[in-house]
Structure formats: structure tokens, C-alpha cells
Backbone as JSON, one array per atom type, in Angstrom:
{
  "sequence": "XXXXXXXXXXXXXXXXXXXXXXXXXXXXXXXXXXXXXXXXXXXXXXXXXXXXXXXXXXXXXXXXXXXXXXXXXXXXXXXXXXXXXXXXXXXXXXXXXXXXXXXXXXXXXXXXXXXXXX",
  "N": [[-14.21, 31.41, -44.37], [-12.55, 29.24, -42.3], [-9.12, 29.33, -41.7], [-7.16, 28.9, -39.86], [-6.58, 27.59, -36.45], [-5.62, 28.32, -33.31], [-4.48, 27.37, -30.05], [-3.53, 28.23, -26.69], [-2.15, 27.54, -23.46], [-1.14, 28.44, -20.3], [0.48, 28.14, -17.16], [0.03, 30.21, -14.39], [2.14, 30.27, -12.58], [4.42, 29.8, -14.08], [4.79, 32.13, -15.58], [4.94, 33.96, -13.45], [7.5, 33.03, -12.54], [9.06, 33.71, -14.76], [8.99, 36.41, -14.67], [11.17, 37.06, -13.1], [13.38, 37.47, -14.67], [15.18, 40.08, -16.09], [14.44, 41.57, -18.48], [11.95, 40.44, -19.26], [9.21, 41.33, -19.47], [9.53, 43.44, -21.43], [10.19, 41.94, -23.62], [7.75, 40.75, -24.26], [5.55, 42.4, -24.03], [3.99, 45.08, -25.78], [4.43, 48.84, -25.92], [1.82, 50.04, -25.2], [0.5, 47.88, -24.03], [2.23, 47.31, -21.99], [1.88, 49.66, -20.35], [-0.71, 49.29, -19.63], [-0.53, 46.96, -18.17], [1.23, 47.86, -16.0], [-0.76, 49.49, -14.78], [-2.34, 47.95, -13.06], [-3.4, 47.18, -9.76], [-2.58, 44.9, -8.24], [-0.25, 42.32, -7.82], [-1.08, 39.8, -8.5], [-3.08, 40.42, -10.35], [-1.58, 41.58, -12.4], [-0.05, 39.49, -13.25], [-1.93, 37.7, -14.15], [-2.92, 39.22, -16.41], [-0.55, 39.38, -17.84], [-0.02, 36.73, -18.32], [-2.36, 36.1, -19.9], [-2.01, 37.77, -22.23], [0.47, 36.5, -23.18], [-0.4, 33.89, -23.75], [-2.27, 34.5, -25.73], [-0.89, 35.64, -27.82], [0.89, 33.46, -28.36], [-1.15, 31.55, -29.15], [-2.13, 32.9, -31.54], [0.3, 32.64, -33.06], [0.35, 29.95, -33.46], [-2.05, 29.58, -34.85], [-1.58, 30.78, -37.21], [0.54, 29.4, -38.17], [3.27, 29.73, -37.68], [4.58, 29.73, -35.18], [6.12, 31.37, -32.4], [9.18, 32.77, -32.99], [11.81, 33.04, -35.15], [10.37, 34.07, -37.49], [8.06, 35.41, -36.42], [7.44, 37.41, -33.68], [6.83, 38.13, -30.36], [6.64, 40.88, -29.9], [5.55, 41.63, -32.29], [2.85, 41.62, -32.3], [0.0, 43.09, -30.94], [-2.34, 43.48, -28.37], [-5.5, 44.75, -27.79], [-8.27, 46.13, -25.89], [-11.83, 46.34, -26.39], [-14.66, 48.79, -25.63], [-16.16, 47.09, -24.18], [-14.44, 45.41, -22.96], [-13.59, 43.23, -24.38], [-11.04, 41.36, -25.93], [-8.81, 42.03, -28.65], [-6.67, 41.76, -31.56], [-4.54, 44.27, -32.56], [-3.89, 45.52, -35.76], [-3.11, 42.98, -36.75], [-0.64, 40.6, -38.38], [-2.11, 39.56, -40.77], [-4.38, 38.97, -43.19], [-7.73, 39.18, -43.12], [-10.32, 37.94, -40.98], [-9.78, 38.0, -37.53], [-10.39, 36.24, -34.75], [-10.36, 36.35, -31.2], [-10.24, 34.95, -27.96], [-9.6, 35.09, -24.57], [-9.19, 33.5, -21.35], [-9.03, 33.29, -17.88], [-7.97, 31.67, -14.88], [-7.57, 30.91, -11.42], [-5.16, 29.55, -11.56], [-4.11, 29.38, -14.2], [-3.92, 30.66, -17.56], [-5.66, 30.79, -20.61], [-5.89, 30.92, -24.25], [-7.62, 31.3, -27.15], [-7.34, 31.4, -30.69], [-8.87, 32.19, -33.83], [-8.46, 32.2, -37.26], [-9.86, 33.68, -40.13], [-10.51, 33.61, -43.48], [-11.79, 35.95, -45.66]],
  "CA": [[-13.62, 30.12, -44.24], [-11.48, 29.16, -41.28], [-7.88, 28.79, -42.14], [-6.23, 28.58, -38.8], [-6.94, 27.81, -35.17], [-4.54, 28.18, -32.36], [-4.79, 27.4, -28.68], [-2.42, 28.02, -25.81], [-2.54, 27.51, -22.06], [-0.06, 28.78, -19.55], [0.32, 28.21, -15.79], [0.53, 31.48, -13.89], [3.44, 30.2, -11.9], [5.46, 29.95, -15.03], [4.7, 33.64, -15.86], [5.58, 34.6, -12.31], [8.91, 32.75, -12.49], [9.7, 34.38, -15.88], [9.3, 37.76, -14.35], [12.51, 37.17, -12.56], [14.19, 37.78, -15.74], [15.15, 41.51, -16.11], [13.64, 42.17, -19.59], [10.92, 39.57, -19.83], [8.04, 42.17, -19.83], [9.91, 44.23, -22.6], [10.15, 41.04, -24.7], [6.43, 40.15, -24.44], [4.53, 43.49, -24.13], [4.33, 46.31, -26.59], [4.27, 49.86, -24.93], [0.54, 50.31, -24.67], [0.27, 46.71, -23.19], [3.01, 47.42, -20.75], [1.24, 50.69, -19.6], [-1.98, 48.72, -19.02], [-0.01, 45.98, -17.13], [1.56, 48.65, -14.84], [-1.83, 50.19, -14.21], [-3.01, 47.09, -12.21], [-2.88, 47.4, -8.43], [-1.98, 43.85, -7.5], [0.69, 41.51, -8.53], [-1.88, 38.81, -9.04], [-3.79, 40.76, -11.52], [-0.52, 41.69, -13.39], [0.39, 38.09, -13.64], [-3.03, 37.26, -15.06], [-2.88, 39.98, -17.57], [0.58, 39.08, -18.81], [-0.28, 35.33, -18.94], [-3.32, 36.14, -20.92], [-1.35, 38.11, -23.33], [1.41, 35.52, -23.56], [-1.22, 32.87, -24.34], [-2.95, 35.04, -26.9], [0.17, 35.82, -28.84], [1.28, 32.07, -28.77], [-2.23, 31.04, -29.95], [-2.03, 33.35, -32.85], [1.44, 32.11, -33.78], [0.05, 28.61, -33.85], [-3.05, 29.61, -35.84], [-0.95, 31.28, -38.49], [1.3, 28.31, -38.58], [4.71, 30.01, -37.67], [5.12, 29.76, -34.02], [6.94, 32.32, -32.01], [10.53, 32.48, -33.25], [12.46, 33.81, -36.22], [9.49, 34.79, -38.33], [7.02, 36.13, -35.67], [7.88, 37.74, -32.41], [5.77, 38.57, -29.28], [6.25, 42.36, -30.06], [4.89, 41.82, -33.69], [1.46, 41.53, -31.97], [-0.54, 44.0, -29.83], [-3.71, 43.3, -28.04], [-6.2, 45.75, -27.18], [-9.66, 45.81, -25.47], [-12.78, 47.37, -26.67], [-15.23, 49.4, -24.47], [-16.73, 46.05, -23.28], [-13.31, 44.68, -22.49], [-13.22, 42.14, -25.29], [-9.8, 41.57, -26.55], [-8.62, 41.82, -30.19], [-5.39, 42.15, -32.12], [-4.35, 45.57, -33.22], [-3.18, 45.33, -37.02], [-2.33, 41.67, -36.89], [-0.08, 40.24, -39.68], [-2.95, 38.57, -41.31], [-5.45, 39.55, -43.95], [-8.93, 38.49, -42.75], [-10.87, 38.18, -39.66], [-9.1, 37.41, -36.4], [-11.19, 36.06, -33.43], [-9.57, 35.94, -29.94], [-10.82, 34.78, -26.58], [-8.83, 34.84, -23.33], [-9.73, 33.27, -20.11], [-8.12, 33.2, -16.64], [-8.39, 31.05, -13.6], [-6.62, 31.14, -10.38], [-3.95, 28.82, -11.85], [-3.67, 29.38, -15.57], [-4.62, 31.49, -18.62], [-5.84, 30.11, -21.84], [-6.35, 31.75, -25.3], [-7.9, 30.77, -28.56], [-7.41, 32.33, -32.04], [-9.42, 31.57, -35.07], [-8.25, 32.97, -38.42], [-10.84, 33.44, -41.24], [-10.35, 34.39, -44.77], [-13.17, 36.49, -46.13]],
  "C": [[-12.48, 30.26, -43.27], [-10.18, 28.61, -41.88], [-6.82, 28.49, -41.14], [-6.91, 28.7, -37.49], [-5.79, 27.5, -34.27], [-5.09, 28.21, -30.9], [-3.55, 27.39, -27.82], [-2.96, 28.23, -24.45], [-1.17, 27.58, -21.3], [-0.29, 28.86, -18.06], [0.88, 29.66, -15.41], [1.83, 31.43, -13.23], [4.64, 30.36, -12.78], [5.71, 31.39, -15.35], [5.41, 34.33, -14.67], [7.07, 34.25, -12.14], [9.61, 33.44, -13.62], [10.01, 35.97, -15.55], [10.43, 38.09, -13.55], [13.58, 37.59, -13.41], [14.1, 39.26, -16.07], [14.25, 42.06, -17.24], [12.45, 41.42, -20.16], [9.73, 40.37, -20.29], [8.27, 42.98, -21.16], [9.88, 43.31, -23.84], [8.7, 40.54, -25.13], [5.32, 41.31, -24.87], [4.83, 44.6, -24.96], [4.01, 47.55, -25.59], [3.01, 50.1, -24.37], [0.1, 49.19, -23.71], [0.94, 46.84, -21.86], [2.4, 48.53, -19.87], [-0.05, 50.06, -18.89], [-1.55, 47.67, -17.87], [0.45, 46.82, -15.92], [0.44, 49.32, -14.15], [-2.52, 49.26, -13.13], [-2.39, 47.32, -10.81], [-2.22, 46.23, -7.72], [-1.12, 43.04, -8.37], [-0.06, 40.3, -9.14], [-2.53, 39.16, -10.41], [-2.79, 41.1, -12.67], [-0.1, 40.37, -14.06], [-0.72, 37.47, -14.61], [-3.04, 37.9, -16.33], [-1.7, 39.48, -18.46], [0.58, 37.61, -19.17], [-1.21, 35.24, -19.99], [-2.76, 36.64, -22.3], [-0.38, 37.23, -23.98], [0.66, 34.36, -24.37], [-1.88, 33.23, -25.62], [-2.13, 34.93, -28.03], [0.68, 34.35, -29.31], [0.19, 31.44, -29.49], [-2.26, 31.52, -31.38], [-0.87, 32.91, -33.67], [1.09, 30.74, -34.26], [-1.0, 28.52, -34.89], [-2.47, 30.05, -37.2], [0.13, 30.27, -38.99], [2.89, 28.63, -38.42], [5.27, 29.68, -36.3], [5.93, 31.02, -33.63], [8.41, 32.01, -32.22], [11.23, 33.45, -34.2], [11.54, 34.71, -37.1], [8.37, 35.65, -37.7], [7.55, 36.21, -34.26], [6.64, 38.27, -31.61], [5.51, 40.13, -29.62], [5.66, 42.58, -31.47], [3.36, 41.97, -33.43], [1.08, 42.32, -30.74], [-1.99, 43.59, -29.69], [-4.35, 44.43, -27.32], [-7.68, 45.36, -26.77], [-10.67, 46.77, -25.94], [-13.5, 47.91, -25.36], [-15.83, 48.39, -23.55], [-15.76, 45.23, -22.64], [-12.93, 43.44, -23.25], [-11.88, 42.34, -25.98], [-9.76, 41.23, -28.04], [-7.2, 42.22, -30.48], [-5.46, 43.41, -32.86], [-3.4, 45.4, -34.41], [-2.41, 44.16, -37.01], [-1.73, 41.42, -38.29], [-0.87, 39.2, -40.43], [-4.09, 39.3, -42.0], [-6.66, 38.68, -43.72], [-9.44, 38.78, -41.45], [-10.03, 37.32, -38.61], [-9.94, 37.37, -35.2], [-10.29, 35.69, -32.29], [-10.47, 35.96, -28.84], [-9.76, 34.46, -25.64], [-9.55, 34.54, -22.18], [-8.71, 32.89, -19.09], [-8.81, 32.37, -15.61], [-7.4, 31.4, -12.55], [-5.19, 30.56, -10.62], [-3.35, 28.95, -13.31], [-4.5, 30.44, -16.42], [-4.61, 30.63, -19.88], [-6.44, 31.1, -22.89], [-6.61, 30.9, -26.5], [-7.93, 31.83, -29.63], [-7.99, 31.63, -33.12], [-9.19, 32.68, -36.25], [-9.29, 32.7, -39.44], [-10.43, 34.32, -42.41], [-11.74, 34.86, -45.28], [-13.24, 36.77, -47.79]]
}
């Protein structure tokens, strides 16, 4: 049974602007995510990756009904990719199935999260 759906969309220019703040990456990405971010060769790909992670974590917070804030932080969530590149949350603060999809375009990143109780 679906108990939560969250969607988030972010313009890549907003992420690019946020990167001017000294600790922005450390506030959004866990260490393994940061290592993957740093492995990309181009700034464009780094911004796409970061925007996708931002959107996914925001979408999760909306699906669970908390929003990012005092009860849930970006660093409470970590996203990994399987061998096919499909993203998923690693040990999310939810008991049940968590479905995640992230999409990028030249201008924005969008993520959807579906929470299911089993």
C-alpha cells in the first residue's frame, strides 16, 4: 500500500549558485556521495549529480511528510546506485519499500519517491 509520494524539481542554475557557499556540498552529500561527485570530470556533470541528489532527498522528505528541517536533514539520507545505475536510498528512515527515480535535463533535475508499507 502506498503511504507517501514526494516529487521535487530543481533548476541546475540554483545548485550552481548554491555552490558558491563554502560548505554547501558538506551539508547535502554524505562522504560516499561526495566522493562520487568529485569523481566526475566536468562541472556540468557534477552539478547534474548534486541537483539530482538534492531533488531526491527533498522528494523523500515530502513523501514521509516531514520536509527537510529539524526532524530530517540531507545528511540523514544517502543515495547509492546499483550495477545498472539505478538509484536507491541506503538505509532510509522508513520501514517498507522506497522507490526512487531521478531524471536530469540540461536545465533541471527532478526526482520522485514512493513509499510503500508491506
